[in-house]
N, C-alpha and C positions, 0 to 999 in steps of 0.2 A: 469736327468731331474728334479727330486725333489729338488736337491740342490739349484736351483735358487729361490725356494719358501720358503726357510728357513728364519726364523726371527732371528734378532740378540737380544742378551740379553741387558737388561737395566743396565747401570753402577750404582754403589752404590750411587753416588751423585744425579743422576737423580731420583733414587728410593726414596731417602730421601726427595727430593723436592715434589714428588708426595704424599708421606705420609703426609707431613705437610699440603699440600693443601686439602687433603681428610679429615684430622682431623678437619679442620675449618668448614666443612659441615656435618660431621657425629655427630649427637646429642647423648650425653651420658645420658641425662635425659629429662623429660618433659619440664623443664624450657629452656633448650638449644633448644629443638624443637620449642618452641614458639618464641624464639629470631631469629632462622634461618628463620622461616616462616615470621616473621615481617620484617626482612631485605629483603626477597625476594619480598614481597608485595610492600615495599617502592621502590625497584628498578624498578618494573613494573610500578608503578605510575609515577616515575620520567621519565622513558622512554616514557610513553604516553604523558606527559606534553611537553617534548622536541619535540616529533613528531607533536603535535598540533602547537607548535611555528613555526616549519619549514613550516607547511601547511599554517599558517596565513601569513607567509612571501612569500608565493607562491613558495616554494622550496620543492623538493622531499626529504622526510625524509630518504630514503634509499641511494640515491647517491648525493643529493645536487643540482641536475639540476633544471631547471625551470619547473613548472607545467603548463599544458595547459588544457583548457576546451574543451571537445568533446561531440558530440551527439552520443548516442548509442541506441541499441535496446530498452533499458529500461529507457531512458532519458539521461539527461546531467550528466557528471562525470568529475572529474579532473584526469589527468594521467601525468606521467612523459614524458617530451619531448624527452627523449632518447629511447623511445619504439622502438624496442623490447629488447634492451639491459637491460633496467630496466623496470619491469612490475608493478610498483606501480600504484594503482588506488584508488579513493575514490568517492563514490556516493555523489552528491550534494543534500543537503536536502532542 
């Protein structure tokens, strides 16, 4: 019974790939920590800008479908037209 829950070992090549990827995010000193944080913040800002562009084009940033305006308990909001498959929503200000 326990045999079916056994995990297989990672081969050497996969192990080396994982090590290289981890080395890119593990900081060895304060300067590297700052650089990693800076790249992370830039990535977040880029993603937010891209999400805003999608919303301005009336497209869902998660799945790319059209956005529709609905009335809810707390007022109007935009949501994905493929609900419940995609649950993106944004309050209209």
